[in-house]
N, C-alpha and C positions, 0 to 999 in steps of 0.2 A: 277568574279576574283577581286582581290584588285587592283583598278585601282591606287589610289593615297593615300598616307599617309602623312599627315602634321602635324608637332610637333612644339610646341612654349613652351619655358620656362620648359622644362622636364629635370630635373638634369642638365648636362652639355651641352644639346642641346638648344641653345637659339631659333633658328628658323631654320628648315629644311622641304623641301618638296620632297618626293620621289614617282616617277612614276615607276610602276613595269611592267615587261614583262609577258605575259600570261604562259610562261613556267618556266625554271628553273632561278631563281635569286639568285646569290651568293653575300654575304656581308662579306667583310674582313676589317682587321684594326689591328693595335697594340693592345695588351693587355691594357685595361683601356682607349681605343680611344673612346667608347661610343655605341659600338655594343649591349651591354646589355641594354642600354636606349632605343634602337630602338626596341628590344624585348619587353621592359616594355611597350612601346606605343601600340604594336601590342596586347599584353595582354589586355591593358585597353580597347580597342575597342572590344574586344571579351568578356568582361565582368568580367575581372580580377579585383582584389581588388585594391583599390586606397590608397595611402600612402602620407601623408603630406611631408615626406621627399623627394618625387620626385619633388616638386616644387622647380625650380632654386632660389637660394638665391637672395633676393631683388625684386622678381616678385610677383605680387599680385595673380596670378593663373597660373597653367600649363593647356594647351589645346592641345588635340589630336583630329584630324579630319581623317575619312577615307571615302572612296567612292568605293562601291562595285557595280560591274555590272554583268549582266548574258550575256555571249557571245552568239551570234546567234546560233553557231554551238555546244553549250552544249549539253551532252549526257542525256539520259533519267533519270540517277541517279541524275546528278547535277540539272536538272530541277525539279526533285521531291523535292530534298532538298530546292530549292530555293522557291517552292510552299508551302513547310512546313513552311519556315520562314515567307513567306506572311501570312499564316494563323495565326502564333503566333502574328504577328503584328495586323491583323484583329481583333483577340480576344481581343487585348488590346486597341482596338479603334483608331489605328494608320492606316491612309490610306496608302496602298502600293503604290510605283510608278513602273510602268512596267519596269522590267529589270535594276533598279536601287535602291540602298539603301545608305543613307548617314547617318553616325554616328559621332556625336560631343559629347566630354566630356571634362569636366573641373574639376581641382582640386584646391580648394582655399587654399591660403598659411595658413589661420587662421582656417581652418576646412570647411568641406562641399564641396560639389561639385554638377555639374548639368550633366545631360545626354539628348541629343536630338537625336531622330531617324526620319529621314525625316522631320526635323524642328518641330516635337512634343516633348513635355517633356515626358521622360521615366524613369523608375526606373533601379536600379543596377540589379535586379533581372531579369527584363524583358530582359535586355541587354545580361546577361549571358546565359539565355534561347535561345535567338536569336543566340548568338555567337557559339553555338556548330553546327549550320548549315552552318556557314560561314568559320570559322578558326579551324584548328586542330593544336595544338601547341605541339612540341615534343622536349625533350632535357634534359640536366642536371637538369633543374630547372622546367620543366612543361611536363607531359604527361598525362594531365587531361582526355582526351577523352578517349583514348583507355584503360585506367584503369577502366573505369565505365562499370558495367555489362550490362547495356542496349546497350552500344556501342558494347561491345564483341559480344552479341547475334544478334544485326542488321548486323554487319560485316560478321558473320557466314552466316546469312540468305542471304546476298548479294552474298556471295562467291558461295554459293549452289543454288541460284535462289529460295529459300524457299518461299518469298513472292509472287511468281508468281504461286504457287501451287493452285489447286483447293481446296485442304483441308485447306490451309491457308485462302483463301477468305471466304470458308464457316465457319471457325472458327471465323473469323472477324465478319461476319454478325451474328452468333449465340452469339457472346460476347456482341455485341451492344444490340441485343434484350433482353439478360439476364439482363444486366445492366439496361435497361429500365423497364422490368418487377419487378426488385428488388425495383427499386425506386417507382413504383406504388403500390406495396404490402406494402412497408413501410408507405406510404401516408394512405393506407386503414387501416392498423393495428393501426396507430396513432388516428384513430377515437375512439378506445376504446369502452367502453360500450354505445351503442346507443340506448338503449331501451327507456330511458327517453325522449331523443330527438325525437325519433319516435312518442311517444305519443303526444308530444307537436306539432309537425309538422302536424300530422293527424287532431289534433283538428283546428289548424290555417287554413290549407287548406279546411277543411270542413266549417269553419266560413266564410272565404272569398269567396268561391265558392258558398255557400248558398245565398250570397248577391246578386250574378248575376249582378255584376256591369258591366255597359257599358259606352262608352264616353258620352252618353246623361245626365248621372249622373252629369257631371260637372256642369251644370246650373240649378241645383235643386233650389238654393238659389233665383234666378232670376224668375223661374216659381212659386215659393211659394209667392214671393212679389206681383206678378200680381193676384195670387189667392186670397191673403188676402185683396186686394183692390175691391174685387167684391161687397161688400155692398155698397160702394160710388157709384160705377159704376152702379149698380142696380137702385139706387135712382134716379141717373140722367137720366137714360133711361126712367124710368117710368114717370118722369116729362115731358121729351121730348115728349113721346107718347100722354100724356094728352094734351099737348099743339098742337099736330098736329091732333089727332083723338078724343078728347074729344068733349063734347056736344058744347063747345064754342071755340074748336080747330080750327087751320088754315084750315083743311080740310072742317069741317062743315060750317064755315063761308064762305068759298070760294063757297061751293054748294049752300048755300042760296043767294048767290049774283046772281046767274044765271037768276032767275025769273025777277028780277027788271030790269036786263041788257037787257033781251030780249024785254021788253016793251020800255026801253029808246032808244034803237038802231033804234026803228021806228020813234021817235020823234025827236032825235039828232043824226046826221050822225056820230059825234065823239064817240058815245057810243059803236059803233061796235068794236072799237079798245078796249074799256074797257071790253067787252065781251071776245075778245080773250086772254087779259091779265087774266081774271079770270079763263078761262080753263087751261091756262099755270100754274097758281097758284095751281090749283087742282092736276096737274100732279106732280109737285114739292111736294106737300104735301103727295101724295101717294108713291114717291120714298123715302122720308124721313122715312115714316112709314115702308116701307119693309126693309129699313137698321136697323131701330131700333129693328124690330122683329128678324133680323138674329142675332144681337148683344145680344139680350135677351136670345136667344136659346144657343149661345156659352157660355154666361155666367152661364147658369144653369150647362153646362157640367164642367166648371172651379170649380164652387162651389162644385161639386161632388168629385173633384180631391184633394180639400184642405186638406182634413184629410190624404190621402195617401201620398200627397207630404211632408207633416209635418212628417210623421212616417219615410218616405224614407230618408229626410235630417237628421233626428236625427240618424238614422243608420249609414249613411255615415260618419257624423261628429265623431261619436263614433270609427268607424273603423279607420279614420285618426289619432285620437288621440292615439289610442292602438298601432298602427303600425308606428307612427311617420311619417305619410305621409302628404305632402302638398297638394296632388291632388289625383283625382280617378285614374289617369294614373300611379302615383306611387304605389297605392295600387294593380293594376292590374300586374305591374313589380314585386312587392314583391309576389304576388301569383304564378307567373311563376316560380320564384326562388325557393320558397318553395316547389312547386310541383317537380321541378327538384332534389332538395336536398332530398326529400322524396323518390323518385324513386331510387336515388343512394343509400340510406341507406337501403332500402327494398331489393336491389340487392347486397348489401354488402357481404354477406356470400357466394353468388353464385360467385361473382367476386374474392374472395380470393380463393375459391377452383379452379376456372379457372386459375388464375395465378400461383398457385402452381403446378398444372398440367403442364402448359406450361414451367415453370422453370425446372421440372424435365426432360422434353423431351430436353430442350436446354442443360442441364448439360450432358445429354447422347451424344448430338451432340458434345458438347465440348471434352469429352472424347475420343469419336471416331475419331474426326478430329485431336484433339491434339496428338493422339498416332501416326497418319500418319505423321505430322509435325515432332515429336520427331524422328521417324525412318529416315526421310530425313535429320534431323540435325546430326544424329550420323553418318549417311553415308557420309556426306561430311565434317564432322569434322575430320575424318582420312585423308582425302585428303588435307584440309587446313594445318593440322599439318605437314604432310610431306613436303608440298610445303615450308612452313616457315623454317623448319628445314634444308632444302636444301639452302636456302637463308643465314641462319646463318653461314653455313659452309664457304659460300664465303666471310662472313664478319668476319672470324678469329675464329669462335667457331666450331673447328673441330670435337669435340665429344658432343656438346650441342644437346639438344632434346627438341623440342616444342611440347606441347600436348593441345588438346581441348577437355574438359571435358562437357560432357551434362548429367545433372542430372534431371531426371523427377520427378516433384512434383505436388503441387496444380495448378489448372487452374490461368492464369493471362491473362492480355490483348494481350500478343503475344504468348500464348501457355502454355505448361505445364512444360517448361524446364528452368533450370538455367545454363547459360554457363559461364565456367570459361576458361581463357587461362593460362596455366602453362608452366613454364621454368625450365629445368634441364641443368644447365651450364656445369657440369662435370659428367662423370659416376660414379655411387655410391651415387651421392647427391640426395636428394629427390627433387622432382619437387615442385616448388613454384608459387604461385600467382604472377602476374607481378607486383602488388604493393609491394610485398615483396622483389623484387630485390633490393640488396643492392648497387652495383656499378652503378653510373649514366651512366658510359661508356657501360656498359651490357644493362642497360635499354635503352638507346638510340639506340644501334644496333638492339636490339630486335624490337623496335618500326619501324626502318627502314626496317627491314626483313618483318614485318607485312605489312607495307605500299607497299612495293614492290609487295607483293602477292595480297593485297586487293585493290590496287589502282584503278583498272578498275571496282570493285565492291562497291565504297564508294563515296557517293555523296557529301561530304564535299569539298567545292571549292578551298580552300586555305590550303596547307599543310606547317607549318612552323617547321624547324628543327633548334634548337639551339645548336651549337657545338656539333652536333651528332657524330663528328668523333674525340672527344676528347679522349686523352691517347691511340691513335692508330696511325700508319703511314705506310709508304712503300706501299706494294702491297694492303693491305687491305684498305688504304686511297684512292687509285685509285678504288677499288670495291665499296667504299662508294659513290663516285661520280658517278659511273655508275649506281648505284641504285637510286641515287637522279634523275638522268636523266630520268630513266625508270619511276619512279613516275609522273616525269613532263609530260609523255605523256598523263596523265589523269587528272592531277592537275595543277594548279598553285603552285609552290614550292618557298619557300623563305627559303634559308639556311645560317646560319652563321657558317663560317669554319676558321680554322686556317691552314688547310692543303692545299698547293697548288695543291696536286694531285687531290683534290676533286673540289677546286675552278675553274679548267680549264674547267669543264663541264657545267659551267653557260652560259646561253643564254645572261644574262645580268650580269655585274660584278659592284657591288656598293662597295665603298670604305669609310669608316668612319675614319676621321681624328681629332686630336684635336690639338688645338694651344693656347698659352698664350698670351693676349694682354691686356695692360693697367690693369695688375694685375688679369684678369678674364680668366678662361678657357672656351674656346668654341669648341664644336664639330661640324663638318660639314659632309654631307653626299653627295656624287656625283658619277656619273657613270665614270668609266675608261674604255677604249678601245684603241685598236691598241698599240702605243708605251708605253702609261701610264699603260696599263694592263700588258704588258710584264715586266715592271719594278716592278709592285706590285707582280707579280707571283715570280720574281727574289728575291724581298726583303724577301717573305715568305720562300724561299729557303735557303737564305744565309744572311740575314740581310741587312742593308742600303748600304754596300759596294757592288756595281754592279760590277761583274767580267765577264769576257769573258765566264768563264765556266758557272755561274749561269745565265747568260743571254741565253746562248745556251740551257742550260737545260730547262729554263722557256719556250723558243721557241718550243722546242719539246714537252714539256707537253701540251702548248696550241694547237699545231697542232694535237696532240692525241686527245684531247677533242673535237675540232671541227670535227674531222673526225669519231667519235664514234656515 
């Protein structure tokens, strides 16, 4: 529901903050008092067109703010509409707030304007898209929603419970699958002639695959550097082997020392230590010799690898340059992608045939389930037409006829049908589409009749009626009030009225007044109740001069409204 509406510097309203009741809110006031400005504010928060002429003279900008809330006890349809509104916000990247929606809009005096939804900047297009889930405006100047073909179809579906049918759910599933299949097929067909690409991919995959690249190929350069240093390493090892194992090497010298040391240790006690040191020297020489031998064997293996490493590195570097890869890992990634692409292209023909077969089956499903939906719509169309025609008779159209036409055509997202609401005001006149109704009074009352019937099947939270009782009076005016109250059982209703017979049915009564002070005209909005409301109804009955008769009549009307 619309919790609060704040208006600043919009036409003659300098500042106003209005809180609304969840049921029927009536707005009254003299002609020119500013009721239409309030309607303009509501239209702006629902995505209506902004006009520089709406900015109050002398102000930099006009500002309108609205706060909508989802009532805890809201029915399934209103909850669904709220969820759809949240989905629209989510698609636009705006974070929904649970059960709350705040809209703020400004109009600059020198042009331009800004829109915020839940404190996030938004476009007028997004606001208009969002507005249709929140506010439904009807009257002499606006009957936007109910004139739209998609709304007329949705309203009929809601009235007849079409969206709950198994056929409708099956149709929606098939439509989503068909849409996806069409997109996939279009992408495949966009590939065009792939023979040349196939040949190239097969060559590239063969070339990269034949290289048998592994992670070990990343350090080829380092391994080659070590292998290329084998000559210097070999010479150093040979020289060390000679110094250890040669005729005059460390091992030979240490061995020859043992004879003299055995003689000396008999003559000199300290020579025994010399003999032990000589034996240790021999052991060290043998250890060095064994290490040199192992290194020389390994070096022989590295020398055998030198040529293959050089060839391998040349191959890898060539592939890197050719495929613009910085590493072997990137080459392996490129190979995986090319293999995947190659497999896709090889299966292209089969995929196209598969998709076309799937689409044919889905189209048959759409035709079958769509026919069931069409039959359901045609069946409930007559019931809806009869119900609205009855409501029109109560509203003064004694001979009028309402018709719902269902024409079957090509499949669409909601079925096979085009739904049109037609109105025949007088016998003998041809039925016309609602948009073609010339009289604003006729249009407004047709809207009210529709709303009276559809209110329990319509998820739009707020219904606004702008002077819907224009050009009528008496008993029909009372009926209009009763119908508004009827709609208010399922919606929050805001109604601007000049008829006291309608106004007395309001659960909350707001009065718009204007006054001139310091040469400026200002409009104010306030709630009237008790004595003030009685005086306002009396004013609407007989003007400013309150008489006993008009007062009594006002009290009688108010009592009737309260007890209805």
